[in-house]
N, C-alpha and C positions, 0 to 999 in steps of 0.2 A: 504494500499499499504506499502511495507516495506521501512524503512528509507534508503536514499542513504548514503553509506559509501564509502570510498576509496577502501576498500577491496571488497565490493560488485560490484564495477565498474571494477574490474580486476587489481587493482594496487598491485604490488608485496609487499609481507609481509614485506620485509626489508625496503622498502620506506615508508610503513605505520608506521613502528616503528620510522623512522627518523622524519616523520611528527608529530607523537604523542609526541616525545621528545621535539618538539618545540611548543607544545600546539595546534596542528591542527589536529582535529579529524573528521571534517565533511566538505564536499565540499561546496564552495559558489555556487550561481546560474550559473555563467559562467563556473565553473569547472564541475558542474553536466551536463551542456549541452554539453561540448566539449570533455571530457575525453574519452569516449568510442570511438568516431571517431578518436581522436588523437592517442589512443593506437593501433587502427587498421591501422594506417598509412595513413588515408585520409588527403588530403589537406583541410585546414580549414581557413575560414574567421571568426574571432571572434570580435563582436562589444561589447566593454565594456570599461568603463571609468577608470581613475585612482582610485585605492583603491578597485577594484572589485575582485581581486584575480586572475587576468589573468596570472601573473608570474607562479603560480602553474598550471594553466590550460594548459600551454605549457611545464612547467618545469617537471612535473611528468612523462608524456609520453616520454619526451626527455631523462630523466635519465633512465627510464625503458628500452628504446629501443636502447640507444646509444651503438655503438661498440667501443672497445678500439682502441685508435689512435696510429699511428706510430709517431716518432719524427717529429715535424713541420707540421704534416698532421692531423688536427683535424677532427673528423667525425660529429660534430654538431656545429652549429653556431647560435648565437642570435645577431641581429643588433638592436641597440637602438640609439636614437638621441643625448643623452647627457651623459657626464661623470657621473653625479650624478645617473641617471637611470642605467647606466651600473654597477656602484658599488652596487646599491640596488639589481638588478637582480642577479648579481653574488653571492651576500651574500645569497639570498634566495635559489638559485640553490645549492650552497655549502651545505646548511643544508639538502636539500632533497637528495643530492648525497653522503653524508658522507660515506666513505669506499666503495662506489660503482662506482664512476666516478670522473675523474679529471676535475675541473672547474677553469678557470682563466679569468681575465678581461683585456681588452686592449683598452686604450684610450690615446688621446694626453695629453701632459703635464706631463706624467710619463716616467720612464726610458725605452727607446727602448732596451737597453742592457738587463735589467732584463726580459723584455718580450720576447726577443729573446732566453734567456737561458731557460725560462719556456717552450716555444715552443719545444725546443730541447729535454727537459726532457719528453715531451709528454703531451698534453692537449686534453682531449676528447671533452669537450664542451667549445668553446670560446665565450665569451660575448664581444662585441666590438661596438665602434662607427664607422661610415663609414670612416671618414677621417683616423684614425689610421689603420683600416684594409687595405685601399688602400695603405698607407705607407709600411705596412708589406709586401703586395704583391709585390709592386714595388722594394723593396729591396731583394726580393726572400727569406724572412725570414719565409714565411708561404706558404703552398700549399693547396689549397681548393678543389682539385679534389676528395679527399676522403670524402667530406662532404655529408652526406646522409640525414640530417635533418637541416632545416633552419627555423628560426623564425624572422619575421620582426615585431618588437614591436613598439607601438606608430607610426603606419604608417602615420597617418594624420599629426603628428608633423614633421615627417621625410620629408613629402611633403612640409609643410609650410617653413621648414628650408633649402629647396633647395637640399636635399640629394638624390633625386630620381635617378639622373644619376649615382651617386656613388653606390647606391644600385644595379642598373642594372648591373654595371660593376662587382661588387662583386658576385652576383648570377650567372653571366655568367661563373665565374670560378669554380663553384661547380659541384658536380656530376649530371649527366643528369637524373638519376632516384631518385632524392631526394624527400623527404617528406617535404612540405612547409606549414607553418602556418603563418598567418598574423592577428595581433591584433590591433585594432584601436578604438578610441572613436567614429569616424564617418567613413562611407564607401562612401566618395564622389568621384567626378570625378578623382582627383589626385590619390586617393588610388586604384580606379578600373583599372587604367593603370598598376599598379604593379600586380594586380590580373590577368588581361588578359595575361600579358606577361610571368608570372612566375608560374602560378598555373594550375593544371589539374583537371577539374571537382570538384572545391571546394564546400564543404558544408558550409553554412553560419549559424552561431549561434549568436543570439543577446539577451542580457539580457534586460528586461524592463528598460526604461530610469529612473534611480534613482539618476543620477548625478545632481548637482546643476543647476538650470536654473535661468533666471532673476526673475522669480516669487518666488523663495525660498529665495531671498535676499532683504534687504532694500537698496535702492539706493539713494544716495545724490549727487547732483551736485552743487558745491559751487562756486559762482563767487569770485575770489580772485585777489588780487594784487600779481603778481609773486614774488615780494620781500618778501612777507609775508607767503609764503608757508610753510617754516620751522616752523613758529610759529603755523600755523594751525595743522601741523602734531603733534607738541609737545602737543597742547591742546587735540586733539582727542585721541592720544595714551595714555594719562594720565589715562583714564578711561578703558583701555583695558589691558588684560594680554599679548596678542601677537598681534602685528600689522605688516603686510606685506606692504611695501611701494615699488611701482614700478617706476622706472626711465628708461630713454632711453639708457644711456651709462654707461660704467664702470667708467669714470671720475665723472659723476654725482653721481653714487652710493658711491664712496669714499668721495666726497665732502659733500653730504647730511648726510651720516653717521657721519662724523667728526663734522659737525656743530650741529647735533642733540646731540652728546656727549657733546659739548660745552654748550648746553642748559640743561644738566643734564639728558639726556635720554640715557639708555643703548641700543646702536644701533651698528650694524655691517653691513658691505657691503658684497654683494654676487653677483659675476659676473664671466663671462667666463674666464677672464685672471688671476683670482686669483689661487694661487697654490692649488692643489687638497687637500692637508692636511688642508690648511686654510679654504677651502670651507666646508670640512666635519666637521671641528671644529665649524664653524659659524652655520652651520645647526644643529648640535647637541646641541649647546648652546641655539639656538632659540627654538628647538623642546622641550627642557626640561624646558623652562621658564627662563633660566639664562640671556638670552638677550630678552629685551621687543620688540625691533623693528629690523626687518631685511629689509635692503634696497637692492632691487634686480633688475637686468635687466631681460627682457623677456626671453632671451635664457637660462640664468642660472636657471630660476625658472620653466622651462618646466619639467613636471613630478613630481614636489614637491607635497607631500601629507602630510601635517602637521595637525594633529588633534588639535582641540580647538583653531583654529585661529579666533580671534574676529572681526578683521577689516582689510580690504584691502583698501589701499589708492593709487589712481592714481595720483602720484605727477606730473609726465609728462603725457600728453594726449596719450592714446594708439594709436598705429599705425593704426589700423583699428578695425572694430567691432569684428572680430575673436580674436584679442588681448585683447579687453575689456572682452569678455566672458571668455577667458582662464585665464586672470589675476584674474577676480572677482570670478571665480570658485574655487579658492584656499580656499575660505571660504564656509560656509554653507554645510559642507560635513557630510555624515552619518546621514542625517536627522536633523542636527542642524540648527539653524538660523544663518544668516550671514549679515554683514553690509559692504557696499561698498561706499566709498567717493571719488569723482573725483574733483580735484582742477582745476577750469576752468579760465584761463586768458581771459580777455575780448576779445582779438583779436582772440581767438579760439572758441568762443561761438557758432558761426554757425556750425563749424565742429562737435561740440559735439551734437547739436540739430539733425544734420543729422545722427549721430551715434545712437542717442536714437531711431530714427525712424526705423533704420535697425534692432535693437535688440528688438524692441517692447516695448519701455519704453515711457511713457508720463509724466514723472515727472518734466521736465523742469529744469531750473536753478534758484537757489535762491541766494540772496545777504545776506550772513551771516556775521555779524560783528565778528571780531576776539575775541572780549571780550564776546561774547554770552556764558552764563553759560552752555547751552545745548551741546556745543561742546564736553565737557568732558564726557558727557553721551551718545554720539552718538553711540558708539560701543555696548552699553547696550540696544539700541532700545528705548531710552527715546524720548518723544515727541519733535519734532523739528519744529519750525515755523519760517519763515523768509520771507522777501519781495521777491516776484517773480521778476525775471529779464526778461524784454521783449527784446528779441533779435531783433534789427532792421532788417526789411525785406530788401531784395536786389533783383533786377531784375533777372529773371531766377533761382530763389532760388530752384525751384522744380527739377531741373536736374543737374547732374554732367557732363553729356556727352557734349563735345564740338560740336558746329554745323559743319556739314560736309562742309569742305572747309574753315572754318573759324577758329578763334583762341578762346582760353578760358584760364582763369586763372587756370583752373584745368588740362590743358595739356592733354596728351594722357591717355586713359584708366581711366579717372576720377581722376587722381592724381594731386593735386594742386602743382604748381611749387613752389619749395622752402619750401614745408611743408612735414612732415613725415606722415600725415594722409591720408588714402585712404578709401573712402567710396563710394558706388555706389548705387544710388536711381533713379529709373525711375517711 
């Protein structure tokens, strides 16, 4: 069987040259599956995770088929959930489209005036976050009625972040005969709503699941005194080249990063309210190893793909099992091994045990002394032994759901009142 190449799949020679100039000569599995249908203008649902090459899977056909735009009226649109991903996608598309199409990026936190001027000059492919695109539409700075190609990237993350109503509104303003592509790591119920509403007879392509799962990582759940969590991070990160620490809020990110620096750890904060230039600088320093620890919130870290990440630490307990899997999945990428450590305050131990059940882990929680020598080697997979912690049982431990007509500390829909954790087990 002849080897798949971009040229053999019908990609324009000029695009092939642009790809080759950036060291890209052969399609990845998701690209090989989708390119022919995408070039032919079929609606596509692509199931592939971060780092699979899906940006080129939709970017190559978009650049090849895009029509030159009039001022303020782009003809192709890519919607992504975060500013970081918008910048990454625009950079990749810019490389593919060099001298062939005009690409620009639109997200909140950057100059609206600059973006308005760019649109007036003419943008063929607009890469945008939903919030900023709605702003541009409401200010009449952009008209989407000429858009003939739309991509919804990271659709599952878009749904998790509550952007589906905004996506619906944006797509309603585009051309009726558009070519629509949707890419997502999962195609669950929230994503299929978008598929049914906005796509016509889509073909589905999915690459075999090669993204990290709980089985590809080593998981540690350490019972800690909340006041000592910083010292645990300091000890564990001392044996790792790069450690990603997850917290709940931007204030926590700043505070934890600052206090880690006080302990002599090269750490930086990474969160949604940070200036875009500061976020890009922090990510660049972390990716190149100049910063050893990145302290991030969940929203800011969506879509991050940092190679060589040794350790993920859940400093704050994740909101739910999806957040645990997403956070943890930043490590163990590309076939590498990964280590995940969760710092468990005693009062949240039951929540963590329930989360373990949902994600299929039976590791339990251990009591690891702060002075344990093995903490420094945890990221290298060194043997770790500690006293198991027996979580006290509580009546009705097996169900989150409140009794019908009664009350429950978990409140409606399995959510504990006053807690940020949501797990559902029946």
